[in-house]
N, C-alpha and C positions, 0 to 999 in steps of 0.2 A: 676962605681963610679961617684958620683956627684961632680962637682967643681964649686965654686962660680965665678960669673962674675959681673962686674959693668956696668950698662947702664944708660944713661941720657934720660929722656923722658919729654915732655911738661907736665905741671901741669894737663891739661884737660884729657890727656891720662892716667895719674896715677889715676885720679878720676874715670875714666871709668873702669879701671882694678879693682879698689877697689869695685865698684858697682857690678861687675860680681862675684868677690870673695865672697862678703857678700851674694849675692843672691843664690849662689851654695854651700855655707858653706865650702869653700876651701881657701887656703892661696893665697896672691898676687903672690908669686913665681910660684904657680901651674898654675895660669891663663897665665902667661908669658910663662911658659914651654909648655903648650898646644898650645898656639898661634904659637910659633916657630915650634913646631912639625908639625902642619898642614901646615904651610908655606913651610917647608922643603919637605914635601910629595908632595905638589904642584910643587915645584921646580924639584923634581926627575921625575915627570910625564911630565912636560913641556919640560925639558931637557936643559934649559938655565936660566940664572939669570933674575929675573923679579923684577923691581923696585917696591917697595911697593905702590907707588902712582899710578902706572899703573893698580893696581888691583881694583881701584875705577872706576868701569864701569858704564856708564850711563844706565838708564833703557831702552833707545832706542836701546842699543847694545845687549840686551838679549831677546831671544824669549823663553817664558815659555809655556810649554804644559803639559798635563797629559797623561800618557799611563797606563791604568789600575789604580793601586794605587800608581804609581810612579809620581814624579814631575821631569820634564826634563827642564833644563835651558841651552839653546844653545847660544854660543857667536859667534860673527862675525868671529873670528879667527879660528873657527872650533873646539874649545874645548867645552865640555859639562859637566855639573854638574848634577848628578842624586841623588835625595833624596827619601828615603823609610823609612817607620816606621811601627811599630807593637805595640800592647799593649795586656795586659791580666789582668784579675781579677778573683779571686776565685780559682786560681790554685796555689799550693805551700805548704809550711810546716806549715802555720798558723792553729790555732785551728778550725776556721770556714770555711776554704777553702773547696770547694765542691770536688775538686780532690786533694788528698794529694800527694805531690811530694817534694823530697829533694831539698833544695835551690840551690845547685850546679848543679844538673841535670836540674832544671828549668831554671837557668841562661844560660846554654849551649843551651837548647831547644829554648829559645827566641832569643838569639843572632843568632843562626843558621837560624831561619826563616827570619829575616830581611836581613842578609848577602846574603842569596840565592836570594832574590829579586833584590838586586843591582848587584850581579854577573851575573844573568840571563840577565840583560840589556846590558851587555858588558862593563860596567864601572868597574873601580878598586876601591874598598872600601878604604878610607883613614882615616875616623873618625867615631867612634861609640859613641853616647851619651846615657846613660841609667839613667832614673829617677825612683825611687822606692817609693811606698807608705807604706813602712815598716821601722822600726828602723834599723840603720846601724848594730848594734850588738845585737843579733847574726844573725838575719835573713838576713839582707842586705849584710853583708860581705860574706856570703856563695853564694848568688846570684851573686854578683860581681865577685867572684872567678870563677864561672861557665862561666860567660860572657868572662872573660879574657882567660880562657882555649880555648874557641871556637875561640876567636879573634886571637890567636897565629897561626891559620891555614892560616891567611892572613898576609904576611910579611909586607905589606905596611900600616897596620891598627893600629891606635892608639885609645885607649879607654879613654873616659872621664867619670869617675864615678860621676854622678850628685847628685840630691837631694835624701835625705832619710827623713822619717817622724820622727822627734825627739820630737814633741810637743804633739802629741796625740797617745794613745795606740791603735794600729790597731789589728783587729781580722781576717782580710783576707789579702792576698797578692795581690798587684797591681804593675804593671810595664809598662813603656813606653820606647821604644827604637827607636832612629833615627840613620840611617847610611847615610853618605855622600860619594858619589863615583865620580870620575872624569875619563874622557877619551876623545878621539877624536870622533867627531860626526860620522865620517865614520865607526868607529869600533863598534858603538852601534848595538845591535841585535834586534831592534824593528821595525816592519813593513818591514822586509827584506825578507819575504817569496816570492817565485815566483811560477808561474803556473806549475803544475805537481809535486811540492814538496809533499813528503809523510809527514803525520802528525803522530807522534808516542808518546806514553806515556812511560816514564821511571819511574819505581817505582810502588808501590802498594798503593792504597788509604787506609789510616789509620787515626783514630781520637781518642782523649781521651787517655785512658789507653793503647790502642793498640800502640800508638806512643811511650809511655814510655817503653813498653816491647820491641819494635823494637830497641830502642836506647840501652837498656840493652843487647840486643843480637847482639851488634855491627852493627846495622842498615844494615842487609844483603839485605833487600828488600825495603828500603825507600831511597829517595834521601838525600844526605848529602852535606855539603859545598864543600868537596874535589871533588865530582862528578861534581858539577856545575862549579867549578873553571876550571876543565878540559874541560867541554863542551863549556865554554865561550871563550876558546882559539882555538877551532876547527873552522877553516875557512869554512869548508863544512857544519857546522851547521848554518843555516840561522837565526833561531829565537828560543827563549827560553821563555816559559810561565810557571812560577810556579803555581801549582794548590793548592788552599786552601779549605775553607769551602764550596765553591760553587760546588765542585766536578769537574770531568773531563768534564762533559757536560757543566757546567758553564764556565770552562776555554776555551772550544771551541767557545762558544758564545762570550766570550770576545775577542778572536782572530778575529772572524768575524766582530765584532763591531769596534774594534780599528784599525785593519789592512785593513778593507774593502774587506775581502776575501769571496769567495764562497767555501764551503767545501762539499765534497762528502764522506759520512761515509761508512765504510765497512758494508755489510749487516748482518754479524754475530758477530759484535763487542760486543754486550751485553752479549754474551756467554763467552767472553774472559775476560772481566773486568767490574766491576760495575761502570758505568759512572755517576751514580746519587750520589754515596756515597761521603761524605766529605773526603777531603784529607788534611785537616788542622791539623797541620801547615806545608804546602809545603812538603808533603811526596811524591808527584808526580811532574814531570815536563814534559810539552809538548814541543816537538821540531819539527822543519821542516828541511828537507834536501832532496837532490836527492836520489832516491831509491838505486842507485848503491853503496852508502856509508854505507848501513845498517850493513853489516858484519864488516866493518872497525870500526864502532862505538862500536859494541857489544864486540869486542876484548879489547876495552879500558875501557868501563863502564860496569862492570859485575853486572848489576841489571836487574830485570824483564823488558823486552822490548816488547811493543805491537804496531803494526801499526794500527792506528785508521781510517785513511782515506787519502784524497788527496786534495790539493788545485786545484780548477778547474777554 
């Protein structure tokens, strides 16, 4: 139940709030509510009260880097902010969409993709912002509903329903989603693999209608948000790399490039899994860990599991 509260703000702050509200087509109260929600999420993760003025960090105190398609912002105090995004066009319920898909299922699918990226980094998602290039009703409302359903799997996550297209009649569906996550730098799972770690693939590469069918079948053989949420909390899992359109082979190359690793592949791996096939959107995840923990992981994540090689 909502209860009204009274707050006093400087005139320039109110003007800034109104600018944001107009830009996003929402009310002033919604901007304030979202700002408070994100601040409270930060407070829960930091564990102590943070004066708002102390959140004004100078540029020199932030080290920004890219890891694959993630942006990582590390602060001197050991906290890290992780940003990920994804987009899509031509998939959805619109008349001229190349791949026809119910709006609610589409929203779930897109939210799932970007949430997996942030969870795999080891950060905790706290905010999801979605912008659509379709009208709010009926198309956009169905997509937002699917996004919210997927977001409910992350208890710390708040959803901001951003722009929709109300001025021009659209014939195809388009969407852009950004997720913000936070965590401590030492808990991030990027570049944490060590020599002799095995590299394994969890899930089966699927793309297009194959992904839709897999979701309708309760995703028995593809990675879902709940799987990555569990994996991200396993201390014996050193690194997690979601695999997309570049396929498992591309994911391994990305690991070598970003982590500076040398990888030795199993000689018969091509007979076990198609490493060239697209796994977009994130139907497979690569992980590294010590070999002795394989059976332990299999008991927890009941999805297809294949050892691909080893860090040397």
